[in-house]
C-alpha positions, -999 to +999 in steps of 0.1 A: -357+740-568-342+708-582-305+716-578-279+699-600-253+679-581-226+652-583-220+625-558-188+606-550-177+579-525-194+561-496-199+569-460-214+597-439-226+626-461-206+657-468-220+686-489-199+712-506-212+746-518-193+768-543-190+806-543-202+834-565-199+828-603-187+793-595-199+758-602-197+724-585-167+716-607-146+741-588-147+716-558-145+683-577-108+676-569-114+682-532-146+661-533-128+631-547-102+633-520-128+635-492-147+607-509-121+582-496-140+584-463-174+601-470-202+603-495-195+637-509-221+658-528-210+689-547-239+712-556-246+739-582-265+766-563-295+783-579-287+805-609-253+789-612-239+760-632-265+735-644-290+743-616-324+760-625-326+797-630-350+817-607-360+853-603-352+855-566-320+849-548-311+852-511-296+830-484-329+819-469-340+806-503-306+790-510-307+773-476-342+760-484-329+747-518-302+727-499-328+713-474-349+701-504-319+685-521-309+666-489-345+654-481-349+643-517-318+621-512-330+608-478-303+627-460-313+642-427-280+651-413-247+660-430-214+678-427-217+711-447-188+729-464-193+762-481-169+786-498-175+824-500-212+828-511-216+791-505-202+796-470-230+821-463-255+796-476-240+770-453-242+794-423-278+802-431-286+765-435-270+757-401-290+785-384-323+776-401-320+738-399-295+731-371-307+695-366-296+687-402-260+698-397-235+674-382-206+699-385-202+732-403-170+743-423-170+778-438-142+788-461-130+824-462-162+842-454-180+855-424-216+863-415-211+900-418-222+923-447-195+928-473-187+958-495-191+950-532-160+944-553-174+925-582-188+955-602-160+953-627-166+916-632-203+922-639-194+950-664-168+928-681-192+898-684-219+920-698-196+934-725-191+899-740-213+898-771-225+862-768-242+862-802-211+874-820-182+856-805-168+825-822-151+809-793-135+811-758-105+831-770-126+859-782-145+860-749-112+860-730-100+889-751-130+910-741-126+901-704-089+909-706-096+945-715-107+951-678-097+919-659-059+915-659-058+883-638-056+853-661-068+829-634-099+850-627-107+851-664-104+813-667-126+808-637-153+831-652-150+814-686-160+781-671-195+796-673-193+799-710-215+773-728-221+768-765-257+767-778-267+738-800-282+763-825-250+783-825-236+811-804-229+811-767-245+817-734-236+820-697-246+790-677-252+813-647-282+836-646-261+868-648-290+893-648-306+879-617-272+875-599-264+911-606-299+922-596-296+904-562-259+913-557-268+932-525-285+901-511-253+881-518-233+907-499-258+909-470-251+897-435-265+865-421-294+870-396-310+845-372-331+843-341-312+813-327-276+803-327-260+771-342-245+753-312-228+725-332-191+724-340-180+750-367-147+756-384-139+788-402-109+788-425-094+820-437-067+828-463-037+848-449-035+868-481-073+873-482-091+902-466-125+883-463-120+871-427-094+873-400-090+864-363-106+898-356-139+885-369-141+855-345-160+874-318-188+883-343-188+847-357-191+833-322-222+854-316-240+831-341-217+800-339-205+798-302-186+765-308-166+780-338-129+779-342-108+797-368-077+785-388-057+808-411-038+793-441-011+820-443+001+812-478-033+813-494-056+839-508-094+836-511-093+804-532-079+782-505-092+749-521-072+758-553-042+776-537-036+754-507-055+721-512-034+699-490-036+723-461-073+727-465-079+689-468-059+683-436-079+710-417-112+696-429-104+659-422-089+667-388-120+688-379-144+660-391-126+633-371-121+652-338-156+667-333 
């Protein structure tokens, strides 16, 4: 799996993994800030962005994808940051390949199984007639029929791409993502723990993780600590970028 990625800066390597329906561009602003001190690689995970489409999708495969990317770039140890689905990939990578992880930072997700809440998004995306629409506004109008939040719609529409021969397509592999949605919601499993330093950052207005999850997290990541950014929801890198940048850089420098 030859993943698409972008690289910024110089120094010790830091890798950032986006969440479900996302692309590496979601983290470009944060990557450029971290690039003052590190070589930062932002990655499109399989079936997302400009990375290849594949019929299978689970965290073991996505962790293997990341291992291949690092080894192809002669990187054998890195700091790994992951948000949401990317956070689960990061956790799986740390558990499967602990010697390749200097430090682990997981943003607003835990290792537990989650209940699905994206069914409405799948339905809305599938209702967009990609062959018939003439532009982004038309696609947005279709999404707006069921998705009220303008920010969510704009996030999803970053996946809309014009075909050279006319018409539009989704950059993401929507059918396979939907087919393997249960695998994306699944809990992380491992036979061994990751004993390195780990930081879990939650949003105070998000219900993805809270301090109550720390005991379960420590079962797999015994050296984990948790910080809550009270003013933020799930999209901490967009809603509270200064606070997240400070937490990440303090963590990197003190462990």
